[in-house]
N, CA, C, O and the ligand as a Tripos MOL2 file, in Angstrom:
@<TRIPOS>MOLECULE
protein
  273   271    69     0     0
PROTEIN
NO_CHARGES

@<TRIPOS>ATOM
      1 N          -1.2430  -41.4450  -19.9040 N.3       1 MET1
      2 CA         -0.3250  -41.2100  -18.8310 C.3       1 MET1
      3 C           0.3630  -39.7450  -19.0690 C.2       1 MET1
      4 O           0.4490  -38.8910  -18.1870 O.2       1 MET1
      5 N           0.7720  -39.6190  -20.2230 N.am      2 GLY2
      6 CA          1.4560  -38.2910  -20.5110 C.3       2 GLY2
      7 C           0.4780  -37.1080  -20.3870 C.2       2 GLY2
      8 O           0.8820  -36.0510  -19.9030 O.2       2 GLY2
      9 N          -0.8040  -37.2470  -20.8090 N.am      3 ILE3
     10 CA         -1.7400  -36.2060  -20.7540 C.3       3 ILE3
     11 C          -2.0980  -35.9340  -19.2800 C.2       3 ILE3
     12 O          -2.3070  -34.7890  -18.8790 O.2       3 ILE3
     13 N          -2.1620  -37.0070  -18.4950 N.am      4 VAL4
     14 CA         -2.5170  -36.7440  -17.0420 C.3       4 VAL4
     15 C          -1.3990  -35.9720  -16.3080 C.2       4 VAL4
     16 O          -1.6450  -35.1460  -15.4280 O.2       4 VAL4
     17 N          -0.1700  -36.2890  -16.7180 N.am      5 LYS5
     18 CA          0.9320  -35.5730  -16.1330 C.3       5 LYS5
     19 C           0.8820  -34.1240  -16.5520 C.2       5 LYS5
     20 O           1.1110  -33.2500  -15.7170 O.2       5 LYS5
     21 N           0.5980  -33.8320  -17.7890 N.am      6 LEU6
     22 CA          0.4600  -32.5320  -18.3310 C.3       6 LEU6
     23 C          -0.5940  -31.7320  -17.6200 C.2       6 LEU6
     24 O          -0.3630  -30.5650  -17.3040 O.2       6 LEU6
     25 N          -1.7570  -32.3210  -17.3510 N.am      7 ILE7
     26 CA         -2.8720  -31.6820  -16.7000 C.3       7 ILE7
     27 C          -2.4770  -31.3460  -15.1840 C.2       7 ILE7
     28 O          -2.8500  -30.3130  -14.6280 O.2       7 ILE7
     29 N          -1.7280  -32.2690  -14.6080 N.am      8 ILE8
     30 CA         -1.3290  -32.0050  -13.2640 C.3       8 ILE8
     31 C          -0.2960  -30.7990  -13.1850 C.2       8 ILE8
     32 O          -0.3710  -29.9250  -12.3220 O.2       8 ILE8
     33 N           0.6660  -30.8420  -14.1660 N.am      9 VAL9
     34 CA          1.5870  -29.7280  -14.1670 C.3       9 VAL9
     35 C           0.8800  -28.3710  -14.3970 C.2       9 VAL9
     36 O           1.1880  -27.3390  -13.8010 O.2       9 VAL9
     37 N          -0.1160  -28.4810  -15.3410 N.am     10 ALA10
     38 CA         -0.8060  -27.1930  -15.7480 C.3      10 ALA10
     39 C          -1.5740  -26.7070  -14.5140 C.2      10 ALA10
     40 O          -1.6290  -25.5010  -14.2700 O.2      10 ALA10
     41 N          -2.1830  -27.6390  -13.7120 N.am     11 LEU11
     42 CA         -3.0220  -27.2940  -12.5110 C.3      11 LEU11
     43 C          -2.1260  -26.7340  -11.3960 C.2      11 LEU11
     44 O          -2.4940  -25.7870  -10.7000 O.2      11 LEU11
     45 N          -0.8880  -27.3700  -11.2380 N.am     12 VAL12
     46 CA          0.0620  -26.8700  -10.2800 C.3      12 VAL12
     47 C           0.5240  -25.3480  -10.5950 C.2      12 VAL12
     48 O           0.6360  -24.4940   -9.7160 O.2      12 VAL12
     49 N           0.7580  -25.1460  -11.8720 N.am     13 VAL13
     50 CA          1.1770  -23.8910  -12.3480 C.3      13 VAL13
     51 C           0.1150  -22.8810  -12.1490 C.2      13 VAL13
     52 O           0.3590  -21.7640  -11.6950 O.2      13 VAL13
     53 N          -1.1120  -23.2970  -12.5070 N.am     14 TRP14
     54 CA         -2.2590  -22.4000  -12.3590 C.3      14 TRP14
     55 C          -2.5120  -21.9950  -10.9160 C.2      14 TRP14
     56 O          -2.8060  -20.8460  -10.5880 O.2      14 TRP14
     57 N          -2.3730  -23.0650  -10.0340 N.am     15 LEU15
     58 CA         -2.6170  -22.8650   -8.6190 C.3      15 LEU15
     59 C          -1.5640  -21.9050   -8.0850 C.2      15 LEU15
     60 O          -1.8400  -21.0520   -7.2410 O.2      15 LEU15
     61 N          -0.2990  -22.0750   -8.6240 N.am     16 GLY16
     62 CA          0.8000  -21.2330   -8.2160 C.3      16 GLY16
     63 C           0.4220  -19.7520   -8.5170 C.2      16 GLY16
     64 O           0.5610  -18.8590   -7.6820 O.2      16 GLY16
     65 N          -0.0590  -19.5620   -9.7520 N.am     17 PHE17
     66 CA         -0.4040  -18.1410  -10.2280 C.3      17 PHE17
     67 C          -1.4420  -17.5280   -9.3030 C.2      17 PHE17
     68 O          -1.3310  -16.3650   -8.9140 O.2      17 PHE17
     69 N          -2.4880  -18.3480   -8.9400 N.am     18 VAL18
     70 CA         -3.5960  -17.8980   -8.1460 C.3      18 VAL18
     71 C          -3.1290  -17.5580   -6.8230 C.2      18 VAL18
     72 O          -3.5160  -16.5230   -6.2800 O.2      18 VAL18
     73 N          -2.2190  -18.4610   -6.1890 N.am     19 LEU19
     74 CA         -1.7010  -18.2090   -4.8460 C.3      19 LEU19
     75 C          -0.7730  -16.9230   -4.8020 C.2      19 LEU19
     76 O          -0.7870  -16.1520   -3.8420 O.2      19 LEU19
     77 N          -0.0080  -16.7610   -5.8570 N.am     20 VAL20
     78 CA          0.8840  -15.5690   -5.9210 C.3      20 VAL20
     79 C          -0.0430  -14.2720   -6.0740 C.2      20 VAL20
     80 O           0.2640  -13.2350   -5.4860 O.2      20 VAL20
     81 N          -1.0730  -14.3470   -6.7980 N.am     21 LYS21
     82 CA         -1.9360  -13.2330   -7.0280 C.3      21 LYS21
     83 C          -2.6030  -12.8410   -5.6380 C.2      21 LYS21
     84 O          -2.7110  -11.6760   -5.2550 O.2      21 LYS21
     85 N          -3.0420  -13.9710   -4.9200 N.am     22 LYS22
     86 CA         -3.7500  -13.6740   -3.6710 C.3      22 LYS22
     87 C          -2.7900  -13.1380   -2.6470 C.2      22 LYS22
     88 O          -3.1660  -12.2580   -1.8730 O.2      22 LYS22
     89 N          -1.5280  -13.6400   -2.6010 N.am     23 PHE23
     90 CA         -0.6020  -13.1990   -1.5770 C.3      23 PHE23
     91 C          -0.0260  -11.7970   -1.9290 C.2      23 PHE23
     92 O           0.3620  -11.0350   -1.0430 O.2      23 PHE23
     93 N           0.0160  -11.4950   -3.1890 N.am     24 ARG24
     94 CA          0.6430  -10.2330   -3.6060 C.3      24 ARG24
     95 C          -0.3250   -9.0260   -3.5090 C.2      24 ARG24
     96 O           0.0840   -7.8940   -3.2520 O.2      24 ARG24
     97 N          -1.6180   -9.3210   -3.7250 N.am     25 LYS25
     98 CA         -2.5870   -8.2230   -3.8260 C.3      25 LYS25
     99 C          -2.8410   -7.4790   -2.5200 C.2      25 LYS25
    100 O          -2.7560   -6.2520   -2.4720 O.2      25 LYS25
    101 N          -3.1680   -8.2610   -1.4110 N.am     26 PRO26
    102 CA         -3.4890   -7.5590   -0.1030 C.3      26 PRO26
    103 C          -2.3940   -6.6140    0.4020 C.2      26 PRO26
    104 O          -2.6930   -5.4760    0.7650 O.2      26 PRO26
    105 N          -1.0600   -7.0870    0.4340 N.am     27 PRO27
    106 CA         -0.1210   -6.1230    0.9990 C.3      27 PRO27
    107 C          -0.0870   -4.8280    0.1530 C.2      27 PRO27
    108 O          -0.0530   -3.7510    0.7490 O.2      27 PRO27
    109 N          -0.0940   -4.8620   -1.1270 N.am     28 SER28
    110 CA         -0.0400   -3.6540   -1.9750 C.3      28 SER28
    111 C          -1.3130   -2.8030   -1.6620 C.2      28 SER28
    112 O          -1.2300   -1.5780   -1.5760 O.2      28 SER28
    113 N          -2.3780   -3.4060   -1.5090 N.am     29 ASN29
    114 CA         -3.6480   -2.6760   -1.2560 C.3      29 ASN29
    115 C          -3.5520   -1.9910    0.0620 C.2      29 ASN29
    116 O          -3.9120   -0.8200    0.1800 O.2      29 ASN29
    117 N          -3.0610   -2.7080    1.0920 N.am     30 ILE30
    118 CA         -2.9540   -2.1190    2.4150 C.3      30 ILE30
    119 C          -2.0230   -0.9520    2.3750 C.2      30 ILE30
    120 O          -2.3170    0.0950    2.9520 O.2      30 ILE30
    121 N          -0.8120   -1.1140    1.6530 N.am     31 ALA31
    122 CA          0.1300   -0.1360    1.6040 C.3      31 ALA31
    123 C          -0.3890    1.2100    0.9400 C.2      31 ALA31
    124 O          -0.1210    2.3170    1.4060 O.2      31 ALA31
    125 N          -1.1070    1.0170   -0.1180 N.am     32 THR32
    126 CA         -1.6370    2.2020   -0.8060 C.3      32 THR32
    127 C          -2.6940    2.8240    0.0040 C.2      32 THR32
    128 O          -2.8400    4.0460   -0.0090 O.2      32 THR32
    129 N          -3.4840    2.0050    0.7480 N.am     33 LYS33
    130 CA         -4.5860    2.4770    1.5730 C.3      33 LYS33
    131 C          -4.0170    3.3390    2.7570 C.2      33 LYS33
    132 O          -4.4400    4.4740    2.9770 O.2      33 LYS33
    133 N          -3.0650    2.7570    3.4860 N.am     34 SER34
    134 CA         -2.5620    3.3740    4.7040 C.3      34 SER34
    135 C          -1.8360    4.6280    4.2980 C.2      34 SER34
    136 O          -1.9160    5.6140    5.0320 O.2      34 SER34
    137 N          -1.1050    4.6690    3.1410 N.am     35 SER35
    138 CA         -0.4080    5.8460    2.7350 C.3      35 SER35
    139 C          -1.3520    6.9510    2.3230 C.2      35 SER35
    140 O          -1.1160    8.1300    2.5900 O.2      35 SER35
    141 N          -2.4330    6.5480    1.6620 N.am     36 ALA36
    142 CA         -3.4150    7.5110    1.2220 C.3      36 ALA36
    143 C          -4.2780    8.0680    2.3390 C.2      36 ALA36
    144 O          -4.7260    9.2110    2.2450 O.2      36 ALA36
    145 N          -4.5320    7.2860    3.4130 N.am     37 ASN37
    146 CA         -5.4410    7.7090    4.4810 C.3      37 ASN37
    147 C          -4.6710    8.2410    5.6760 C.2      37 ASN37
    148 O          -5.2610    8.6880    6.6600 O.2      37 ASN37
    149 N          -3.2820    8.1870    5.5780 N.am     38 LYS38
    150 CA         -2.4980    8.6280    6.7810 C.3      38 LYS38
    151 C          -2.7200   10.1100    6.8860 C.2      38 LYS38
    152 O          -2.5200   10.8470    5.9200 O.2      38 LYS38
    153 N          -3.1540   10.5740    8.1140 N.am     39 MET39
    154 CA         -3.3870   11.9850    8.3570 C.3      39 MET39
    155 C          -2.2530   12.4020    9.4110 C.2      39 MET39
    156 O          -1.9080   11.6790   10.3460 O.2      39 MET39
    157 N          -1.7590   13.5760    9.1520 N.am     40 LEU40
    158 CA         -0.8750   14.2010   10.0880 C.3      40 LEU40
    159 C          -1.3750   15.4600   10.6580 C.2      40 LEU40
    160 O          -2.0220   16.2480    9.9680 O.2      40 LEU40
    161 N          -1.0900   15.6810   11.9290 N.am     41 ALA41
    162 CA         -1.5380   16.9570   12.5540 C.3      41 ALA41
    163 C          -0.4910   18.0210   12.4340 C.2      41 ALA41
    164 O           0.6970   17.7890   12.6590 O.2      41 ALA41
    165 N          -0.9560   19.2020   12.0720 N.am     42 CYS42
    166 CA          0.0310   20.3370   11.9140 C.3      42 CYS42
    167 C           0.5080   20.6160   13.4470 C.2      42 CYS42
    168 O          -0.2640   20.6050   14.4060 O.2      42 CYS42
    169 N           1.7880   20.8480   13.5130 N.am     43 SER43
    170 CA          2.3420   21.1080   14.8680 C.3      43 SER43
    171 C           2.0150   22.6010   15.2990 C.2      43 SER43
    172 O           2.2610   22.9290   16.4590 O.2      43 SER43
    173 N           1.5120   23.4490   14.4790 N.am     44 VAL44
    174 CA          1.1580   24.7280   14.8700 C.3      44 VAL44
    175 C          -0.3490   24.9370   15.1110 C.2      44 VAL44
    176 O          -0.7400   25.3950   16.1840 O.2      44 VAL44
    177 N          -1.2020   24.6030   14.1160 N.am     45 CYS45
    178 CA         -2.5910   24.8740   14.3270 C.3      45 CYS45
    179 C          -3.4340   23.6170   14.5410 C.2      45 CYS45
    180 O          -4.6580   23.6860   14.6550 O.2      45 CYS45
    181 N          -2.7450   22.4500   14.5960 N.am     46 LYS46
    182 CA         -3.3780   21.1460   14.8330 C.3      46 LYS46
    183 C          -4.3890   20.6510   13.8340 C.2      46 LYS46
    184 O          -5.1970   19.7610   14.1000 O.2      46 LYS46
    185 N          -4.3130   21.2530   12.6970 N.am     47 THR47
    186 CA         -5.1630   20.7910   11.5870 C.3      47 THR47
    187 C          -4.6800   19.4860   11.0680 C.2      47 THR47
    188 O          -3.4680   19.3170   10.9360 O.2      47 THR47
    189 N          -5.5550   18.5150   10.7510 N.am     48 HIS48
    190 CA         -5.1260   17.2500   10.2590 C.3      48 HIS48
    191 C          -5.1890   17.2910    8.7000 C.2      48 HIS48
    192 O          -6.2030   17.6220    8.0870 O.2      48 HIS48
    193 N          -4.0210   16.9280    8.1200 N.am     49 ILE49
    194 CA         -3.9720   16.9770    6.6590 C.3      49 ILE49
    195 C          -3.3700   15.6950    6.1230 C.2      49 ILE49
    196 O          -2.5770   15.0800    6.8370 O.2      49 ILE49
    197 N          -3.6780   15.2580    4.9520 N.am     50 PRO50
    198 CA         -2.9880   14.0740    4.3930 C.3      50 PRO50
    199 C          -1.4850   14.2240    4.3240 C.2      50 PRO50
    200 O          -0.9470   15.3080    4.1010 O.2      50 PRO50
    201 N          -0.7730   13.0010    4.5420 N.am     51 GLU51
    202 CA          0.6270   13.0060    4.5630 C.3      51 GLU51
    203 C           1.2300   13.5620    3.3040 C.2      51 GLU51
    204 O           2.2720   14.2130    3.3740 O.2      51 GLU51
    205 N           0.6450   13.3450    2.1850 N.am     52 ASN52
    206 CA          1.2290   13.7770    0.8250 C.3      52 ASN52
    207 C           1.0790   15.2960    0.6940 C.2      52 ASN52
    208 O           1.7440   15.8880   -0.1560 O.2      52 ASN52
    209 N           0.2460   15.9430    1.4870 N.am     53 GLU53
    210 CA          0.0420   17.4520    1.3680 C.3      53 GLU53
    211 C           0.8340   18.1280    2.4720 C.2      53 GLU53
    212 O           1.0520   19.3390    2.4440 O.2      53 GLU53
    213 N           1.2780   17.3050    3.4810 N.am     54 ALA54
    214 CA          1.9510   18.0250    4.5790 C.3      54 ALA54
    215 C           3.3590   18.4630    4.2210 C.2      54 ALA54
    216 O           4.0090   17.8930    3.3450 O.2      54 ALA54
    217 N           3.7800   19.4240    4.8760 N.am     55 ILE55
    218 CA          5.1110   19.9840    4.8150 C.3      55 ILE55
    219 C           5.9080   19.4650    6.0840 C.2      55 ILE55
    220 O           5.5550   19.8360    7.2040 O.2      55 ILE55
    221 N           6.9270   18.6520    5.9200 N.am     56 ILE56
    222 CA          7.6290   18.0850    7.0880 C.3      56 ILE56
    223 C           8.9530   18.6930    7.0060 C.2      56 ILE56
    224 O           9.6540   18.5950    5.9990 O.2      56 ILE56
    225 N           9.3310   19.3780    8.1590 N.am     57 GLN57
    226 CA         10.6330   19.9560    8.2300 C.3      57 GLN57
    227 C          11.1810   19.8310    9.6990 C.2      57 GLN57
    228 O          10.4900   20.1240   10.6750 O.2      57 GLN57
    229 N          12.4530   19.3820    9.7820 N.am     58 ASN58
    230 CA         13.0500   19.1760   11.0640 C.3      58 ASN58
    231 C          12.1770   18.2290   12.0040 C.2      58 ASN58
    232 O          12.1220   18.4140   13.2200 O.2      58 ASN58
    233 N          11.5030   17.2090   11.3570 N.am     59 GLY59
    234 CA         10.7150   16.3000   12.0960 C.3      59 GLY59
    235 C           9.3530   16.8420   12.5370 C.2      59 GLY59
    236 O           8.5940   16.1310   13.1950 O.2      59 GLY59
    237 N           9.0430   18.0530   12.1950 N.am     60 LYS60
    238 CA          7.7130   18.5840   12.5660 C.3      60 LYS60
    239 C           6.8120   18.7040   11.3420 C.2      60 LYS60
    240 O           7.2930   18.8620   10.2200 O.2      60 LYS60
    241 N           5.5180   18.6270   11.5660 N.am     61 VAL61
    242 CA          4.5430   18.6680   10.5020 C.3      61 VAL61
    243 C           3.8880   20.0590   10.3800 C.2      61 VAL61
    244 O           3.4940   20.6520   11.3840 O.2      61 VAL61
    245 N           3.7810   20.5500    9.1930 N.am     62 TYR62
    246 CA          3.0110   21.8520    9.0130 C.3      62 TYR62
    247 C           2.0250   21.6510    7.8600 C.2      62 TYR62
    248 O           2.2890   20.9700    6.8690 O.2      62 TYR62
    249 N           0.8470   22.3050    8.0650 N.am     63 CYS63
    250 CA         -0.2390   22.1420    7.0580 C.3      63 CYS63
    251 C           0.0050   22.9470    5.8160 C.2      63 CYS63
    252 O          -0.3600   22.5480    4.7100 O.2      63 CYS63
    253 N           0.6450   24.1190    6.0150 N.am     64 SER64
    254 CA          0.8110   25.0640    4.8410 C.3      64 SER64
    255 C           2.0880   25.8770    5.1620 C.2      64 SER64
    256 O           2.7100   25.7830    6.2200 O.2      64 SER64
    257 N           2.4000   26.6650    4.1510 N.am     65 LYS65
    258 CA          3.5690   27.6120    4.2820 C.3      65 LYS65
    259 C           3.3470   28.6550    5.2910 C.2      65 LYS65
    260 O           4.3030   29.2230    5.8190 O.2      65 LYS65
    261 N           2.0980   28.9390    5.5890 N.am     66 GLY66
    262 CA          1.7260   29.9740    6.6340 C.3      66 GLY66
    263 C           2.1330   29.4750    7.9630 C.2      66 GLY66
    264 O           2.6740   30.2390    8.7620 O.2      66 GLY66
    265 N           1.8910   28.1730    8.2600 N.am     67 CYS67
    266 CA          2.2710   27.6830    9.6160 C.3      67 CYS67
    267 C           3.7720   27.4030    9.6280 C.2      67 CYS67
    268 O           4.3790   27.4270   10.6990 O.2      67 CYS67
    269 N           4.4090   27.1330    8.4480 N.am     68 LEU68
    270 CA          5.8250   26.8490    8.4380 C.3      68 LEU68
    271 C           6.5950   28.1880    8.8140 C.2      68 LEU68
    272 O           7.8250   28.1970    8.8710 O.2      68 LEU68
    273 ZN         -1.1120   24.6370   10.4420 Zn       69 ZN69
@<TRIPOS>BOND
     1     1     2 1
     2     2     3 1
     3     3     4 2
     4     3     5 am
     5     5     6 1
     6     6     7 1
     7     7     8 2
     8     7     9 am
     9     9    10 1
    10    10    11 1
    11    11    12 2
    12    11    13 am
    13    13    14 1
    14    14    15 1
    15    15    16 2
    16    15    17 am
    17    17    18 1
    18    18    19 1
    19    19    20 2
    20    19    21 am
    21    21    22 1
    22    22    23 1
    23    23    24 2
    24    23    25 am
    25    25    26 1
    26    26    27 1
    27    27    28 2
    28    27    29 am
    29    29    30 1
    30    30    31 1
    31    31    32 2
    32    31    33 am
    33    33    34 1
    34    34    35 1
    35    35    36 2
    36    35    37 am
    37    37    38 1
    38    38    39 1
    39    39    40 2
    40    39    41 am
    41    41    42 1
    42    42    43 1
    43    43    44 2
    44    43    45 am
    45    45    46 1
    46    46    47 1
    47    47    48 2
    48    47    49 am
    49    49    50 1
    50    50    51 1
    51    51    52 2
    52    51    53 am
    53    53    54 1
    54    54    55 1
    55    55    56 2
    56    55    57 am
    57    57    58 1
    58    58    59 1
    59    59    60 2
    60    59    61 am
    61    61    62 1
    62    62    63 1
    63    63    64 2
    64    63    65 am
    65    65    66 1
    66    66    67 1
    67    67    68 2
    68    67    69 am
    69    69    70 1
    70    70    71 1
    71    71    72 2
    72    71    73 am
    73    73    74 1
    74    74    75 1
    75    75    76 2
    76    75    77 am
    77    77    78 1
    78    78    79 1
    79    79    80 2
    80    79    81 am
    81    81    82 1
    82    82    83 1
    83    83    84 2
    84    83    85 am
    85    85    86 1
    86    86    87 1
    87    87    88 2
    88    87    89 am
    89    89    90 1
    90    90    91 1
    91    91    92 2
    92    91    93 am
    93    93    94 1
    94    94    95 1
    95    95    96 2
    96    95    97 am
    97    97    98 1
    98    98    99 1
    99    99   100 2
   100    99   101 am
   101   101   102 1
   102   102   103 1
   103   103   104 2
   104   103   105 am
   105   105   106 1
   106   106   107 1
   107   107   108 2
   108   107   109 am
   109   109   110 1
   110   110   111 1
   111   111   112 2
   112   111   113 am
   113   113   114 1
   114   114   115 1
   115   115   116 2
   116   115   117 am
   117   117   118 1
   118   118   119 1
   119   119   120 2
   120   119   121 am
   121   121   122 1
   122   122   123 1
   123   123   124 2
   124   123   125 am
   125   125   126 1
   126   126   127 1
   127   127   128 2
   128   127   129 am
   129   129   130 1
   130   130   131 1
   131   131   132 2
   132   131   133 am
   133   133   134 1
   134   134   135 1
   135   135   136 2
   136   135   137 am
   137   137   138 1
   138   138   139 1
   139   139   140 2
   140   139   141 am
   141   141   142 1
   142   142   143 1
   143   143   144 2
   144   143   145 am
   145   145   146 1
   146   146   147 1
   147   147   148 2
   148   147   149 am
   149   149   150 1
   150   150   151 1
   151   151   152 2
   152   151   153 am
   153   153   154 1
   154   154   155 1
   155   155   156 2
   156   155   157 am
   157   157   158 1
   158   158   159 1
   159   159   160 2
   160   159   161 am
   161   161   162 1
   162   162   163 1
   163   163   164 2
   164   163   165 am
   165   165   166 1
   166   166   167 1
   167   167   168 2
   168   167   169 am
   169   169   170 1
   170   170   171 1
   171   171   172 2
   172   171   173 am
   173   173   174 1
   174   174   175 1
   175   175   176 2
   176   175   177 am
   177   177   178 1
   178   178   179 1
   179   179   180 2
   180   179   181 am
   181   181   182 1
   182   182   183 1
   183   183   184 2
   184   183   185 am
   185   185   186 1
   186   186   187 1
   187   187   188 2
   188   187   189 am
   189   189   190 1
   190   190   191 1
   191   191   192 2
   192   191   193 am
   193   193   194 1
   194   194   195 1
   195   195   196 2
   196   195   197 am
   197   197   198 1
   198   198   199 1
   199   199   200 2
   200   199   201 am
   201   201   202 1
   202   202   203 1
   203   203   204 2
   204   203   205 am
   205   205   206 1
   206   206   207 1
   207   207   208 2
   208   207   209 am
   209   209   210 1
   210   210   211 1
   211   211   212 2
   212   211   213 am
   213   213   214 1
   214   214   215 1
   215   215   216 2
   216   215   217 am
   217   217   218 1
   218   218   219 1
   219   219   220 2
   220   219   221 am
   221   221   222 1
   222   222   223 1
   223   223   224 2
   224   223   225 am
   225   225   226 1
   226   226   227 1
   227   227   228 2
   228   227   229 am
   229   229   230 1
   230   230   231 1
   231   231   232 2
   232   231   233 am
   233   233   234 1
   234   234   235 1
   235   235   236 2
   236   235   237 am
   237   237   238 1
   238   238   239 1
   239   239   240 2
   240   239   241 am
   241   241   242 1
   242   242   243 1
   243   243   244 2
   244   243   245 am
   245   245   246 1
   246   246   247 1
   247   247   248 2
   248   247   249 am
   249   249   250 1
   250   250   251 1
   251   251   252 2
   252   251   253 am
   253   253   254 1
   254   254   255 1
   255   255   256 2
   256   255   257 am
   257   257   258 1
   258   258   259 1
   259   259   260 2
   260   259   261 am
   261   261   262 1
   262   262   263 1
   263   263   264 2
   264   263   265 am
   265   265   266 1
   266   266   267 1
   267   267   268 2
   268   267   269 am
   269   269   270 1
   270   270   271 1
   271   271   272 2
@<TRIPOS>SUBSTRUCTURE
     1 MET1         2 RESIDUE 1 A MET
     2 GLY2         6 RESIDUE 1 A GLY
     3 ILE3        10 RESIDUE 1 A ILE
     4 VAL4        14 RESIDUE 1 A VAL
     5 LYS5        18 RESIDUE 1 A LYS
     6 LEU6        22 RESIDUE 1 A LEU
     7 ILE7        26 RESIDUE 1 A ILE
     8 ILE8        30 RESIDUE 1 A ILE
     9 VAL9        34 RESIDUE 1 A VAL
    10 ALA10       38 RESIDUE 1 A ALA
    11 LEU11       42 RESIDUE 1 A LEU
    12 VAL12       46 RESIDUE 1 A VAL
    13 VAL13       50 RESIDUE 1 A VAL
    14 TRP14       54 RESIDUE 1 A TRP
    15 LEU15       58 RESIDUE 1 A LEU
    16 GLY16       62 RESIDUE 1 A GLY
    17 PHE17       66 RESIDUE 1 A PHE
    18 VAL18       70 RESIDUE 1 A VAL
    19 LEU19       74 RESIDUE 1 A LEU
    20 VAL20       78 RESIDUE 1 A VAL
    21 LYS21       82 RESIDUE 1 A LYS
    22 LYS22       86 RESIDUE 1 A LYS
    23 PHE23       90 RESIDUE 1 A PHE
    24 ARG24       94 RESIDUE 1 A ARG
    25 LYS25       98 RESIDUE 1 A LYS
    26 PRO26      102 RESIDUE 1 A PRO
    27 PRO27      106 RESIDUE 1 A PRO
    28 SER28      110 RESIDUE 1 A SER
    29 ASN29      114 RESIDUE 1 A ASN
    30 ILE30      118 RESIDUE 1 A ILE
    31 ALA31      122 RESIDUE 1 A ALA
    32 THR32      126 RESIDUE 1 A THR
    33 LYS33      130 RESIDUE 1 A LYS
    34 SER34      134 RESIDUE 1 A SER
    35 SER35      138 RESIDUE 1 A SER
    36 ALA36      142 RESIDUE 1 A ALA
    37 ASN37      146 RESIDUE 1 A ASN
    38 LYS38      150 RESIDUE 1 A LYS
    39 MET39      154 RESIDUE 1 A MET
    40 LEU40      158 RESIDUE 1 A LEU
    41 ALA41      162 RESIDUE 1 A ALA
    42 CYS42      166 RESIDUE 1 A CYS
    43 SER43      170 RESIDUE 1 A SER
    44 VAL44      174 RESIDUE 1 A VAL
    45 CYS45      178 RESIDUE 1 A CYS
    46 LYS46      182 RESIDUE 1 A LYS
    47 THR47      186 RESIDUE 1 A THR
    48 HIS48      190 RESIDUE 1 A HIS
    49 ILE49      194 RESIDUE 1 A ILE
    50 PRO50      198 RESIDUE 1 A PRO
    51 GLU51      202 RESIDUE 1 A GLU
    52 ASN52      206 RESIDUE 1 A ASN
    53 GLU53      210 RESIDUE 1 A GLU
    54 ALA54      214 RESIDUE 1 A ALA
    55 ILE55      218 RESIDUE 1 A ILE
    56 ILE56      222 RESIDUE 1 A ILE
    57 GLN57      226 RESIDUE 1 A GLN
    58 ASN58      230 RESIDUE 1 A ASN
    59 GLY59      234 RESIDUE 1 A GLY
    60 LYS60      238 RESIDUE 1 A LYS
    61 VAL61      242 RESIDUE 1 A VAL
    62 TYR62      246 RESIDUE 1 A TYR
    63 CYS63      250 RESIDUE 1 A CYS
    64 SER64      254 RESIDUE 1 A SER
    65 LYS65      258 RESIDUE 1 A LYS
    66 GLY66      262 RESIDUE 1 A GLY
    67 CYS67      266 RESIDUE 1 A CYS
    68 LEU68      270 RESIDUE 1 A LEU
    69 ZN69       273 GROUP 0 **** ****
């Protein structure tokens, strides 16, 4: 009886870990993917550049200091 209860508890804990892993992974993947792939158009020359390389000033996007 005791062993069966222990196995059930272990199974529930393991299932919990699996579910948490499943539910946690996709949102973080989507977040990193969307932020990495997000392209912004320069408001001067219309060149598309990744968001992390863009210069954003006064709500406008610039591809480089030359356009800024
Ligand atoms: Zn530009």
